[in-house]
N, C-alpha and C positions, 0 to 999 in steps of 0.2 A: 868316903865309901859306906856301903849300907852296913846296918848291924842286922844280920838275918837270924831271925829266933826260929827254929826248928822244933816243934811239937806233936809228937804222937797223938792221935785221938781215937777214940771207938764211940763218941756219941756227941750229939748236938749241943749239950747243955751249957758251954761255955759262952758266956755272953759275947765274947769277940766272934763266935760264929752264928751270931744271931742274923748277919744277912742271907746266910745259906739256908738257914731257916725258914726266911721270908719271902723267897724268891717269887713265891706267887701272889706277893702283895706289892705289886710294882708301884703304886701311889706312895707307899710308906718309902720305899727306896728313893724316890724322885725327892720327898719331902726332905730325907735326910741327906741328899746331895751325893748319893752312891750308885754305882751299877755292879752288875756282875757280867765278867768276861768268861767265854766258856770255849775251851779248846784250845790246842797247842799253838795251832796258826795265831789265835786271837790273842789269848796270854803274852804270847813272845812279842804281839807288834803293843800291846798296853806296857810292858815292860821296857820296849824301845821308845816309847813316848815321853812327853813331858807331864802327863797326868800323874797324880800321886796313886801309890798302890798300898793299900791298907792290909791285905793278907791274901793268902792262897790256900786253897784246899786241893790236894793232889797227892799223887802216887809217889813212892819212893822213887821210882825211875823217872818221873817228870821232874822231881827235885833235882836229880843229878844233872838232867838234860838243861833244865834252866838255869843252874848255879852261875854261870857266868854274867847272864843279864841280871840276875837277883844281887849278885855281888857289885854289880856296877852300878847299882842305884844309890841314891844320895839320902833316902830315907830308911827308918827302920821298918822291917816288913816281918810278918807273922808268917810262918808256912806250917799249916796244919797237915800230918801226913798220915795216910792209911793205905792200905790195900785197896783196888778198885772195886772188889766186892763190898766191902765195908762202905766205902764211900756212896756207892749206889744205895744201898740200904740206909745211910744217913739221910741223903738228898731226897729219896723215893724215886729215883728214877737212873737210868745207867748214864753215868757221866759221858759227855762227847770227849773222847780221848782220855779221859781221867785227870783234867786238870780244869781248875776254875780259879778265878780271882775276883777280889773286890776292889775297884778302883773308886776314886773320888772325883766328881763333875767339878771342873773348874769353873768360875764365872763366864758365861757367854759372853762372847764379842757382839757388840752390837752391830746391826746391819751396814752402818756407815763405816764403822771400823773395818768390816771384811771388804766392803766395796774398795775403800780406799786402798786396800792392798793388793788387789786384783788388777791384772792388765787390763787393757781394752782391746777387743771388745767383750764386756763380761756376760758372763752367764750363770744365772740363779735358778735354783729348783725350788718350788712351792707345793707344799703337801696339805692339800685340803681335805681332811677326813680320812685319810689312808690308814685303815684299822689293823690290817694284818702285820704284826710286826716283822715277819719274814718278808713281805714286800717292802716294806720300809728301809729294811737291812739291804735289800737288793738294790734299791733306787740309791741308797748311800754310796754304796760301792760304785756304781753306775757314774754316780755325778763325782766323787773323786777321779774316776778314770778321765773325765772330761774336764776335769780342773775348774769344776763349778766354784764361783766365789763365795757361795753360801746356800745352804738348804734350809727354807723358811719352813718350820714346825708351826702351822696354824693353831687356832684355838680348839681344833677337833682333831681326833686321830690320834694313833699310837704315838708313843714319845720313841725317839731315836734311840734310847738308853735302856730300853727293856731287852732281856737278855736274849732274845732269840732276834732282834733287830741289830744288837751289838756282834751276834755270833754270824748272821748272813751277811753284814756289811765288811766282814773278813777284817774287823781292825780298821779300816777306812775311817770310822766315825770318828777315830780318836785324832785326826788331823783336819776334820771338817769344820768350818764354822757353822753353828747350829742355833741362830737367833731363834727364840721362841716369841710370836708376836700375839700381842691382845686380839687385833682384829685383821684378818689376812687380807680381808677386801680393802681395808684402808691402806695398809702396806703397800697392795699391789697398786692402789692409785697413785701413792708416793714415787714408786719406781716409774710409774708412767709420766708423771710430771719431771722426772729426772732423765727423759729420755729413753726409757726401756721399752721395747716391743713385749707385752704382755700376752702368752699364747695359750688359751686354753686347749688342754688335750680333751677332746671329744670323740663321740662316734659319728657325729655330721660335722662337715666345716669344709675346708678347702683341704685337699691332699698335702701332706706335711711337705713334700718337695716342691710345691707349688707356692709355698708363702715364703715372704721375705723374711729371714731370719740371721742377716749378716750383721747387724749391730748389736749393742747390748740388748739382751734378751733375757727374759723370764718365762720359764716352762711351769705351767700351772697342771697338777695331777690331782685327780679327785678319789674319792671313794670307790671301793673296788665293785660295788654294786650300782650304785645311783649316780656316781660321778661326781661333778661340782656342784655345790650349792647354787642357787640361783643368783645370789647377791654378789658371789665370786666371780661366776661365769659373766656377769653383767660388766663388770670392771676391766674384762680383758679386752686387748685390741682385736684379737682375731681368734679362730677356732680352728685347731689344726687336727685332722683324724689320717691315719693310716689306714688306706683302702686294704679291704678285705675280699676275698673271693666269696662267691655265693657259699653259703652254708656255713661259714665262719662269721661269728660275730664279733670279737675283738681279740685282743691280745691282753694277756695279764698286765695289770697296771706297772709291775717292774719291768717285764718285757718292753712295753710300750715306751718306758721311760729310755732305755736303752738307744731303740730307733731315734725318738725324738732329739734326745740330747746329740747324737752323732750327727744327725741332719743340721742342726743348730751349729756346731762347730765345722761342720764340713763347710758350709756356706762363710761362717766367719773367717776360717783360714783361707778359703778361694779368695777372699776380699783382702789377704794380706795382713791378717791378724797374726801375732806373734804365736807359736808353739812352743811351749815351756817343754813338753815332752821329748823334744828334738826330733820329731817326725816332719820328715819336708811336707809342704802341702800337696807335692804331686801324689804322695803316697794316700792321698784320701780322694777316692774317685768321685766324679761328678756324677 
């Protein structure tokens, strides 16, 4: 059982509160192997996960609401408590629901490990330069919904452990395999050698539902403005697009991810792949 330390706070001078003072320095957080979770649903899912939790910054009401999850943890956790008005003054903005937590990032599984654990046909998502953390979080949530084996964070783009990415993922980031790769193009080439169909999400190409996506598949999503880097698109097997009516350029990258991943899973399950979520194949329209 955990040893819960409750401490009222009126300022952020305490060393243990440093992560809440440095939320605008994400590189420092990643170097330290920590992240900030914000909001009741996200913090609760963090407490229910296997990730270590260092501390919480929250209102008295949230302390009582989360006490069952806190006392069930195996480690010592510091809970810094103050009224919501005071917390907003301390962190410089209105807290989302009045609760935040600092968690620790465990060593990331390798792509090989993630693929070995996933049933076939497998689904992988790759991010090439997606810079908006809210888009990253939305993509993570979609990837978890469609049981992606892994989400590859390329050498460019926003970290999936940024506060807004974690919040927009609704805590699904805590259970996803998130290998960070040194060269996304090289990693995609390796996936192709292993039999994956590597699909570039682009504004030009074949309509998504006309592409053959029923085997092991990796969907590659690019920067919100300029899309995929040429060297990344060059290594893909095919380019898929979501046809748009006249006057509509494209979908937001997180929305596009939902459409593309749905189509991959629809085709895979129509081919007879297992569905771990329990949904029968006939529930997925053709």
